[in-house]
Every structure is written in C-alpha cells, then in structure tokens.
C-alpha positions as CSV (number, residue, x, y, z in Angstrom):
1,M,-3.4,7.9,22.0
2,A,-3.1,8.5,18.3
3,I,-5.9,7.1,16.1
4,P,-4.6,5.3,13.0
5,T,-5.6,6.9,9.7
6,F,-4.5,4.1,7.4
7,V,-5.2,0.4,8.1
8,D,-4.3,-2.3,5.6
9,R,-5.0,-5.4,7.6
10,V,-8.0,-6.2,9.8
11,V,-9.7,-9.2,11.3
12,L,-13.5,-9.3,10.9
13,H,-15.9,-11.3,13.0
14,L,-19.0,-12.0,10.9
15,A,-22.4,-13.6,11.6
16,A,-25.0,-13.9,8.9
17,G,-28.6,-13.8,9.9
18,S,-30.5,-16.9,11.0
19,G,-33.6,-18.1,9.2
20,G,-37.0,-17.5,10.8
21,H,-38.9,-20.4,12.2
22,G,-41.8,-21.9,10.3
23,C,-45.3,-21.4,11.8
24,V,-47.8,-24.0,13.1
25,S,-51.3,-22.9,12.3
26,V,-54.6,-24.4,11.4
27,H,-57.1,-22.5,9.2
28,R,-60.3,-21.8,11.2
29,E,-63.6,-20.3,10.1
30,K,-67.2,-20.9,10.7
31,F,-68.4,-24.5,10.1
32,K,-64.7,-25.4,9.4
33,P,-63.2,-26.1,12.8
34,L,-60.2,-27.9,11.1
35,G,-59.8,-26.2,7.7
36,G,-56.3,-27.5,7.2
37,P,-52.8,-26.3,8.0
38,D,-52.0,-22.7,6.9
39,G,-48.7,-21.9,8.7
40,G,-46.2,-19.9,6.6
41,N,-42.5,-20.4,6.1
42,G,-39.8,-18.4,8.0
43,G,-37.8,-15.8,6.1
44,R,-34.3,-16.2,5.0
45,G,-31.5,-14.8,7.1
46,G,-29.5,-11.8,5.8
47,D,-26.2,-12.3,3.9
48,I,-22.9,-10.5,4.5
49,V,-21.5,-9.2,1.3
50,L,-18.2,-7.5,0.5
51,V,-18.3,-5.1,-2.4
52,V,-15.4,-3.2,-4.1
53,D,-16.0,0.5,-3.9
54,P,-13.4,2.8,-5.6
55,G,-14.4,5.6,-3.1
56,V,-13.1,3.5,-0.1
57,T,-9.3,3.6,0.3
58,T,-8.7,2.2,3.8
59,L,-10.0,-0.5,6.1
60,L,-10.1,1.9,9.1
61,D,-13.8,1.5,9.6
62,Y,-13.5,-2.2,10.1
63,H,-10.5,-1.7,12.5
64,R,-12.8,0.3,14.7
65,R,-15.9,-2.0,14.4
66,P,-14.7,-5.5,13.6
67,H,-18.0,-7.3,14.6
68,R,-20.7,-7.3,12.0
69,R,-24.1,-9.2,12.1
70,A,-26.8,-9.4,9.5
71,G,-30.5,-9.4,10.2
72,N,-32.5,-12.5,11.1
73,G,-35.4,-13.7,9.1
74,A,-38.9,-13.2,10.5
75,P,-40.9,-16.2,11.6
76,G,-43.8,-17.4,9.4
77,E,-47.4,-16.6,10.4
78,G,-50.8,-18.1,10.0
79,S,-53.0,-17.6,6.9
80,M,-50.0,-18.7,4.7
81,R,-48.0,-15.6,5.5
82,N,-44.3,-16.1,5.0
83,G,-41.8,-14.2,7.2
84,A,-39.8,-11.4,5.8
85,D,-36.2,-12.0,4.8
86,G,-33.5,-10.6,7.1
87,D,-31.6,-7.5,5.9
88,D,-28.3,-8.1,4.1
89,I,-25.2,-6.2,5.3
90,V,-23.1,-4.8,2.4
91,L,-19.5,-3.9,3.4
92,A,-17.6,-1.6,1.1
93,V,-13.9,-2.5,0.7
94,P,-11.1,-0.9,-1.3
95,D,-10.1,-2.1,-4.7
96,G,-7.3,-4.7,-4.2
97,T,-8.6,-6.3,-0.9
98,V,-7.5,-9.9,-0.3
99,V,-9.8,-12.0,1.8
100,T,-8.3,-15.0,3.8
101,G,-9.3,-17.2,6.7
102,R,-7.8,-16.8,10.1
103,D,-5.6,-19.8,9.2
104,G,-4.2,-18.0,6.1
105,R,-6.4,-20.0,3.7
106,P,-7.0,-17.8,0.6
107,I,-10.7,-17.1,0.0
108,A,-10.9,-14.3,-2.6
109,D,-9.0,-11.5,-4.3
110,L,-11.3,-8.5,-4.8
111,V,-10.2,-6.4,-7.8
112,G,-12.4,-4.3,-10.0
113,S,-15.1,-1.8,-9.1
114,G,-18.4,-3.5,-8.2
115,T,-16.9,-7.0,-7.6
116,R,-19.1,-8.7,-4.9
117,L,-18.4,-11.5,-2.6
118,V,-21.1,-13.2,-0.4
119,I,-18.7,-14.0,2.5
120,A,-21.4,-15.4,4.9
121,Q,-24.8,-16.7,3.8
122,G,-27.9,-16.4,5.9
123,G,-29.7,-19.4,7.1
124,R,-32.7,-20.8,5.3
125,G,-36.1,-20.2,6.8
126,G,-38.0,-23.2,8.4
127,L,-40.9,-24.6,6.6
128,G,-44.4,-24.0,8.1
129,N,-46.8,-26.8,8.6
130,A,-48.7,-25.9,5.4
131,A,-45.5,-26.8,3.4
132,L,-45.1,-30.0,5.3
133,A,-48.6,-31.3,4.6
134,T,-48.9,-34.4,2.4
135,K,-51.7,-36.8,1.5
136,R,-50.7,-39.0,4.4
137,R,-49.8,-36.1,6.8
138,R,-52.7,-33.8,6.2
139,A,-52.4,-31.6,9.4
140,P,-48.8,-31.5,10.7
141,G,-48.7,-30.2,14.3
142,F,-45.2,-29.0,13.9
143,A,-42.9,-26.8,11.7
144,L,-39.2,-26.7,11.0
145,L,-36.9,-24.3,12.7
146,G,-34.9,-21.8,10.8
147,E,-31.2,-22.6,10.1
148,P,-28.5,-20.5,11.8
149,G,-26.5,-18.2,9.5
150,Q,-22.9,-18.8,8.7
151,A,-20.4,-17.3,11.2
152,S,-16.7,-16.9,10.5
153,D,-13.6,-14.8,11.2
154,I,-11.9,-13.5,8.2
155,V,-8.8,-11.4,7.5
156,L,-9.0,-8.4,5.1
157,E,-5.7,-7.3,3.6
158,L,-5.3,-4.3,1.4
159,K,-2.9,-4.5,-1.5
160,S,-2.8,-1.2,-3.3
161,V,-3.8,-1.4,-7.0
162,A,-1.1,0.8,-8.6
163,D,0.5,0.4,-12.0
164,V,4.0,1.5,-11.0
165,G,5.6,1.0,-7.6
166,L,8.4,3.2,-6.3
167,V,10.9,1.4,-4.1
168,G,14.0,2.7,-2.3
169,F,15.5,3.7,0.9
170,P,13.8,6.3,3.2
171,S,14.4,9.9,2.1
172,A,15.4,8.7,-1.4
173,G,12.7,11.1,-2.8
174,K,9.8,8.8,-3.6
175,S,7.2,11.1,-2.1
176,S,8.8,14.1,-3.8
177,L,8.7,12.3,-7.1
178,I,5.0,11.4,-6.8
179,A,4.3,15.1,-5.9
180,A,6.3,16.3,-8.9
181,M,4.7,13.9,-11.4
182,S,1.0,14.1,-10.1
183,A,-1.4,16.1,-8.1
184,A,-0.8,14.1,-5.0
185,R,0.6,16.0,-2.0
186,P,2.2,13.6,0.4
187,K,4.1,14.6,3.5
188,I,7.7,15.3,2.7
189,A,10.7,15.8,5.0
190,D,14.4,14.9,5.1
191,Y,14.3,12.3,7.9
192,P,13.7,8.5,7.7
193,F,10.1,7.2,7.8
194,T,8.4,10.4,6.9
195,T,6.0,8.3,4.9
196,L,4.0,6.0,7.1
197,T,1.4,5.0,4.6
198,P,1.6,4.2,0.8
199,N,1.0,7.3,-1.3
200,L,-0.9,7.1,-4.6
201,G,-0.6,9.5,-7.5
202,V,-2.1,9.6,-11.0
203,V,0.3,10.4,-13.8
204,E,-0.4,11.2,-17.5
205,A,2.2,10.6,-20.2
206,G,0.8,11.3,-23.6
207,D,-2.4,9.2,-24.0
208,V,-1.5,6.9,-21.1
209,R,-2.9,7.5,-17.7
210,F,-1.6,5.4,-14.8
211,T,-1.2,5.3,-11.0
212,V,2.1,5.4,-9.1
213,A,2.5,4.2,-5.5
214,D,5.5,4.5,-3.2
215,V,6.5,1.8,-0.7
216,P,7.5,3.5,2.6
217,G,10.3,2.5,4.8
218,L,12.3,-0.1,2.9
219,I,15.6,-0.8,4.6
220,E,17.9,-3.8,4.9
221,G,16.0,-6.5,6.7
222,A,12.6,-5.1,5.9
223,S,11.3,-8.5,4.8
224,E,12.2,-9.9,8.2
225,G,10.4,-7.2,10.2
226,R,13.0,-4.3,10.4
227,G,11.8,-0.8,9.9
228,L,8.4,-0.2,8.3
229,G,8.9,-1.8,4.9
230,H,7.6,-5.3,6.0
231,E,4.3,-3.7,6.7
232,F,3.9,-2.4,3.1
233,L,5.8,-4.8,0.8
234,R,2.4,-6.3,0.0
235,H,1.5,-3.1,-1.8
236,V,4.0,-3.7,-4.6
237,E,2.6,-7.1,-5.4
238,R,0.0,-5.8,-7.9
239,C,2.3,-3.3,-9.6
240,K,3.0,-3.8,-13.3
241,A,6.5,-2.3,-13.0
242,L,8.9,-1.1,-10.4
243,V,11.1,1.9,-10.3
244,H,14.2,2.1,-8.0
245,V,14.4,5.7,-6.7
246,V,18.0,6.1,-5.6
247,D,19.3,9.0,-3.5
248,G,22.3,10.4,-5.4
249,A,23.2,12.9,-2.6
250,T,23.0,10.8,0.5
251,P,25.3,12.0,3.3
252,E,25.7,8.5,4.8
253,S,29.1,6.9,4.4
254,G,29.3,3.5,2.8
255,R,26.3,4.0,0.6
256,D,26.2,4.4,-3.2
257,P,23.5,3.9,-5.8
258,V,24.6,0.4,-6.8
259,H,24.7,-0.7,-3.2
260,D,21.2,0.7,-2.4
261,I,19.7,-1.0,-5.4
262,Q,21.3,-4.4,-4.4
263,V,19.9,-4.1,-0.9
264,I,16.4,-3.3,-2.0
265,E,16.5,-6.1,-4.6
266,A,17.5,-8.5,-1.9
267,E,14.5,-7.5,0.2
268,L,12.1,-7.8,-2.8
269,E,13.6,-11.3,-3.6
270,R,13.0,-12.4,0.0
271,H,9.4,-11.1,-0.1
272,G,9.0,-13.1,-3.3
273,G,6.7,-13.0,-6.4
274,L,8.2,-9.9,-8.0
275,D,10.9,-11.4,-10.3
276,D,8.8,-10.9,-13.5
277,R,8.2,-7.1,-12.9
278,P,10.2,-4.9,-15.3
279,R,12.4,-2.4,-13.6
280,L,13.6,1.2,-14.2
281,V,16.1,3.2,-12.1
282,A,15.7,6.8,-11.3
283,L,18.9,8.5,-9.9
284,N,17.3,11.3,-8.0
285,K,18.7,14.7,-6.7
286,V,20.9,15.4,-9.7
287,D,20.3,19.1,-9.0
288,V,23.1,18.7,-6.5
289,P,26.4,18.8,-8.4
290,D,28.0,15.9,-6.6
291,A,24.9,13.8,-7.3
292,R,25.1,14.5,-11.0
293,E,28.7,13.4,-11.2
294,L,27.9,10.3,-9.2
295,A,25.1,9.4,-11.5
296,E,27.3,9.6,-14.5
297,M,29.9,7.4,-12.8
298,V,27.5,4.5,-11.9
299,R,25.2,4.7,-14.9
300,A,27.1,2.1,-16.9
301,D,27.2,-0.3,-13.9
302,I,23.5,-0.1,-13.5
303,E,22.7,-0.4,-17.2
304,A,24.9,-3.6,-17.2
305,M,22.2,-5.1,-14.9
306,G,19.8,-4.7,-17.8
307,W,17.8,-1.7,-16.5
308,R,17.3,1.7,-18.1
309,V,18.6,4.6,-16.0
310,F,17.1,8.1,-15.7
311,P,19.0,10.9,-13.9
312,I,16.2,13.0,-12.5
313,S,15.5,15.8,-10.0
314,A,12.1,15.9,-8.3
315,V,12.9,19.5,-7.3
316,T,13.7,21.0,-10.7
317,G,11.8,18.5,-12.8
318,D,14.9,17.4,-14.8
319,G,14.4,14.0,-16.5
320,L,10.8,13.6,-15.3
321,R,9.2,13.7,-18.7
322,E,11.5,10.9,-20.0
323,L,10.9,8.8,-16.9
324,S,7.1,9.2,-17.1
325,F,7.0,8.1,-20.8
326,A,9.2,5.1,-19.9
327,M,6.8,4.2,-17.1
328,A,3.8,4.6,-19.5
329,S,5.5,2.3,-22.0
330,L,5.8,-0.5,-19.5
331,V,2.3,0.0,-18.2
332,S,0.9,-0.1,-21.8
333,D,2.7,-3.3,-22.5
334,A,1.4,-4.9,-19.3
335,R,-2.2,-3.8,-20.0
336,A,-2.1,-5.2,-23.5
337,A,-0.9,-8.6,-22.3
338,A,-3.4,-8.8,-19.5
339,P,-7.0,-10.0,-19.9
340,A,-9.7,-7.4,-19.1
341,A,-11.0,-7.6,-15.6
342,E,-14.7,-7.5,-15.2
343,P,-16.7,-7.1,-12.0
344,T,-17.9,-10.4,-10.7
345,R,-20.2,-11.8,-8.0
346,L,-18.7,-14.5,-5.9
347,V,-20.7,-16.7,-3.5
348,L,-18.8,-18.9,-1.0
349,R,-20.3,-22.3,-0.4
350,P,-19.0,-25.4,1.4
351,E,-16.8,-27.7,-0.7
352,A,-18.8,-30.0,-2.9
353,V,-19.8,-33.2,-1.1
354,D,-22.3,-36.0,-1.6
355,D,-25.4,-34.3,-0.1
356,D,-27.1,-37.7,0.3
357,G,-24.1,-39.3,2.0
358,F,-23.4,-39.8,5.6
359,T,-21.1,-41.9,7.8
360,V,-21.7,-43.9,10.9
361,T,-18.6,-44.5,13.1
362,R,-18.2,-46.3,16.4
363,E,-16.5,-44.3,19.1
364,G,-16.2,-46.6,22.1
365,E,-19.6,-47.3,23.4
366,R,-21.3,-44.6,21.3
367,F,-22.0,-44.2,17.6
368,R,-21.6,-40.9,15.7
369,V,-23.5,-39.9,12.5
370,R,-22.0,-37.3,10.3
371,G,-23.4,-35.9,7.0
372,V,-24.8,-32.8,5.4
373,K,-28.5,-33.8,5.6
374,P,-28.6,-35.4,9.0
375,E,-26.8,-32.4,10.6
376,R,-29.1,-29.9,8.8
377,W,-32.2,-31.8,9.9
378,I,-31.0,-31.7,13.5
379,Q,-30.8,-27.9,13.3
380,Q,-34.3,-27.7,11.9
381,T,-36.0,-29.9,14.5
382,D,-37.9,-28.6,17.5
383,F,-37.1,-31.3,20.1
384,S,-39.8,-30.1,22.4
385,N,-42.4,-31.3,19.9
386,D,-42.9,-35.1,19.8
387,E,-44.4,-34.9,16.3
388,A,-41.3,-33.0,15.0
389,V,-39.0,-35.6,16.6
390,G,-41.0,-38.4,14.9
391,Y,-40.7,-36.5,11.6
392,L,-36.9,-36.4,12.1
393,A,-36.9,-40.1,12.8
394,D,-38.8,-40.8,9.6
395,R,-36.3,-38.7,7.6
396,L,-33.3,-40.5,9.1
397,A,-34.9,-43.9,8.5
398,R,-35.6,-43.1,4.8
399,L,-32.0,-41.9,4.4
400,G,-30.8,-45.3,5.7
401,V,-29.3,-44.1,9.0
402,E,-31.0,-46.9,11.0
403,D,-29.8,-49.6,8.6
404,E,-26.2,-48.4,8.9
405,L,-26.4,-48.2,12.7
406,V,-27.5,-51.9,12.7
407,K,-24.6,-52.8,10.4
408,A,-22.2,-50.9,12.7
409,G,-23.4,-53.1,15.6
410,A,-25.7,-50.6,17.4
411,E,-28.3,-52.1,19.7
412,P,-31.4,-50.6,21.3
413,G,-30.4,-48.2,24.1
414,D,-27.0,-47.4,22.7
415,E,-25.9,-43.7,22.6
416,V,-26.0,-42.1,19.2
417,V,-24.5,-38.7,18.4
418,I,-25.5,-36.7,15.3
419,G,-23.2,-33.9,14.3
420,G,-19.9,-32.4,15.4
421,E,-19.5,-29.5,17.8
422,D,-23.3,-28.8,18.1
423,A,-24.2,-32.5,18.2
424,V,-27.4,-34.0,19.5
425,V,-27.1,-37.1,21.7
426,F,-29.9,-39.6,22.2
427,D,-30.5,-43.2,23.2
428,W,-31.3,-45.1,20.0
429,E,-34.5,-47.0,19.8
430,P,-35.0,-48.7,16.4
431,S,-38.3,-47.9,14.8
432,M,-40.4,-49.3,12.0
433,H,-39.7,-47.7,8.6
434,A,-41.7,-44.7,7.6
435,G,-45.2,-45.6,6.4
436,S,-45.6,-48.7,8.6
437,E,-49.2,-49.9,8.7
438,L,-48.7,-51.1,12.3
439,L,-47.7,-47.8,13.8
440,G,-49.2,-45.4,11.3
441,R,-47.2,-42.5,9.9
442,R,-45.7,-40.2,12.5
443,G,-46.6,-36.6,12.0
444,S,-50.2,-37.4,10.8
445,D,-53.5,-36.4,12.3
446,P,-55.9,-39.3,12.7
447,R,-58.8,-36.9,13.0
448,L,-58.4,-36.2,9.2
449,E,-58.1,-39.8,8.1
C-alpha cells in the first residue's frame, strides 16, 4: 500500500490536559496538633497550541497520528505546595492552514510565520483547602477537583500560500513552466495527472520575489468531483493572480486555447471566490510551429476578454522574461494594496455569556439547572466528601438556584439535574441559606471555633 506524501486535509482529535486536584492537608508540628490547613492547589492542565512553521509543508504527520493529548496538571500537596502545570503540546502546521470544526464552522485562518492558536485549553487546577479557608471556615476538610481539559475534533485544511496560481488542463505545461522559471524540479511527463500534489516555485523578476503554484488535474467537472482538480482548487484561493497555461500543441480534437480557457473559467466560477483575481494567459509550446501559428490566430480573441496574452515556450524559454515581469507587476500591486500581516496569538474561548446567569427549566417531573458557574462547580466537587457537597450547596444557594427552584414549583424530594451531557442528578432538599445561625456554616470545623 502506497503511503501518501502530501496531505492537505486531516481530522484531529484533541484533548487538553485536566487540572490537578487540590490537596486536603492540615499543618502539624509539635505542640500544634491543628496548625491550620496547608493543602496546595492543583496544577493547570496543558494546552494544545497550533503554530505556523514555514519549515512544515504538509499535514502528513497528523494524518498518521490524528490523536493528540496534552499533559495533566499534578495534584497539590501539603505544606502549601502547588502541583506542577501539565505540559503544553505545540503542533507545527504549514503557513496557510485553515482550522474548522467537524461541522464546517470556521475557527481560524493561520497565515504568517509564528502565528499561534490555542485550540484547546487545559483545565484549571482545583483549589486546596488552604485556599478555601475563611474566617468562618478555618479548617476545610475538603478541596476542589481539577477541571477537565477541553476536548474537540477539528479539521485542518491546507491552502497553499502562493502569489501566483497556474491553472490549466493536465499536460498544459504548468509543471514545466515552474521548472523553467524557478529552482523547483517537479515531476514532468506527457500524460494526464502527472502532478498529484501542488508544486511551489520561487521566481525573481527584477526586485520582486514571489511564489508560483500550479493546480494539478483541472478538467471539466473538477469542481463537482471529476478528476483531481476538486482536491486542489482550494490552493488557488490565496493567490493574488492567476495565469491560464494553455497547451497550444494538444493532439486532442475539438480543443483549442479559447475553449480550454472557458472550461477552466467555468470550474473556477463554480468553486467561487476568485472573480477579483487578475488574470494572465500563457500560450505554451510555441516552439512547435503549429502552436505558434495557432497562438497568433487566437490572441486577438483572448485579448478581447480583457486579459494580456504571452506566447511562451517552457522548453526554449521564449517569452518567459516578459511573463515573469507581468506576474511581478500584479503581485506588487496586490501587496501594496494589502495590509501587512503580523504573527498573532489566538486563544479560543466559549462565546461570551453571563457568567453569573443560570436557568431552571421544568422537564416533566424533574428540574434542570444550566449555567456556566453551576456546571463548573459540579465538575469541581468531590461527591464522596459530605463537606464538599455542603460547600457546593452553599454556593448554589448564594447564587440563587434554590430560590429559582422554588419559583419553578420544585418541592422537597423532586429530582434536580445540573448540567447537560455530564449532568449530576440528585433529590432536592431545601436548605437554610449559607451562614444560618441554626445549622452553622457547612464546611467549617467546630473544633477551631
């Protein structure tokens, strides 16, 4: 089985690190049997970061290993020692990588060396009992759990960052043209679909230095899945200009330069988003006598479309200087009109919501509580510790959850669900508000009162 050498679309399964749990500890030394809480906080879970690296040109590594997981934070320890943060994972991606969700939702467009995207954030570490101590709760016998890291599936799609894109039928001479104008050495042959991956070459024309890419396998119906072109049309989306490379010596009947251009233009139009790119036309293989005559015959018709025409030969070099300077002129104009791109650091966060807000809805015989804080507090609670559960109840009461349950018609013993997929279900028993003199404050140690 052949191993792919060029991959321009992969699905990654990511899991950021979970935060470490807080520690429950009491300081002990001679003559101080209860010296106070000294449990440290858990460490932060590692992030997963995408970074643009000019030295990376393919997504092949992620095709082979699509599952990536960052390090978890270490738990806190006694003597006020906080846990170590989990190791971040930095994933190098090519310049021009587009990040989307599995549902096609756009997330980021990574262009420019050094651009960073925190695609999955590690969970926060849980607080140790030292951090939870207050004047009323002087010796908490519990700590908070670390939060789980973000987990998601994303799609990486590579769109080559080239200044000029060469489009045309297979065997029109696009690879030969790149080889003749630059130091690139693509595979060249006289049969369709020789080029199976986009080729990039660097061209210099006077003081202008720019990159040229060919788009392999464009045929009629490419935008609908025929041939190979539909796989690579995305690579022309970033080009500042397009050059039609037309085979002036094709042996196929029924084809001529004008027809070839019209077919390719129809595919580009169906793909969409390329109408504003300036075009040039290179009539290739004029070293063949019949091709030179044909070029002279169709030149006026093509110029009537509004495009400059350059009869060229990638074999002999005829016309390549004029074509390269015309390309350089279009690239210079586009660069002058575009704002300078600077490396950026992007951090993905949930959409802005009211962090203090929550909702209580009735679902038949049960009630569901949804909200950022209540759901986060559920994740932080150790339900095997009664004191931690009491602390959670106090927090929910202060937030107003109990009041809203009463307004919604909840009665003692009713089933209450907090959260969505990872919900916690319990039978609701109304409690006195936090700080009640009758019950005392949950999470306090009466030995220190």
